[in-house]
N, C-alpha and C positions, 0 to 999 in steps of 0.2 A: 594050679596046684591044689589038691585036696588036702585038707588038714583039719584036725580037731580044734575048734575055736577056743577050747579051754586049755589046750596044750599046743600052742603054735610052735612049729619047728624052726624058730629063728632065734638068734642071739638077742640078748638084751640090747635095747637102744639101736635097733637096726634101721628103722624107717623114719623119714622126715614127716610122713603123713600116714594115718590109718583111717580107713573109711568103712563104716558098717551101715548097711541100708536094709531095713525091714527084716532083720535076721534075729535080733535078740529075743523076740517073743517066741522063738522056736527052740531056744536053748534051755537046758535044765537049770542053769545057774548064771543069770545075766551078770551078777556082781563079779563072778570069777572071769567071765568073758571080757568085761570092761577092764578088769585088772590085767588080764593078759594083753589086751590091746595097748594099755598104758606101758606095760613091761617092754614091748618091742618098739615103742615110740621114743625117738631121741629127745633129749631135753630141748624145750622150745619148739618141738614138733606140733603138728596139728592133728587133733582127733576130731573127726566128724562122724557123729552117730545119729542116725535117723530111724525112727520106728513108728508104728501105727499109734495114733492117738485114739481117744475114745470114739470119735466119729469114723476114723478109718477102720477100727476094729468092727464096729457095727456094720459098715458097708461090706467088708470082707465076709463077715458071718452071714449076711443076707445072700450074697452070691453063692456061698457054699451050701446054704440051706436049700437052695433051689434044686440041688442034686442030692439031697439027703446026706450031705457030707458035713464034716466039722473042720474048722480051721484051728490048728493047734495054738493055744495060748498058755503060757506058763504064768507064774506070778510076777513076771517082769513087765510092769507097766512102764510106759515111756518116761514117766516122771521119776522113776527109780534111777534112771541114768543121771539126772541132775543131782539127786541125793548122793549117789556114789561119788561123783566128781567133787561135790561140795565137801564131803567127808574127808577127801584126800587133799583139800585145800586148792583144788584146781579151779581157776576162773574159767567161765564159759559164757557163751551167748546162747540163749534159747530162742528158737524161732518156731512158732506154732503155725503150721500151714493148714491147708484144708483137711487132709487126711493123715498127715504125719507131723511129728514134732522133731526138730533137728537141734542137736547140741553141737556147737563148734567151740 
């Protein structure tokens, strides 16, 4: 299903798990996207959000630069995800991998 990540077409508390991989840096408002993921997540559900860390962003930029292209980055740095979750009082585990950082 195709849907707007900022306006998911699902009722509140629909899913046991929500997963986002390398997409938040493409959205105009990652805070709104994370809020929307949390809205459709059932209480006690699992949110797994992964996105490019600094090393991953540099690697992707190098690949795109070879073809004189640019990879879209907004102001959503992967560390912002942890800040958003923390502000909502949501406990999480942060895992920094080679090119991505994952919050669960």
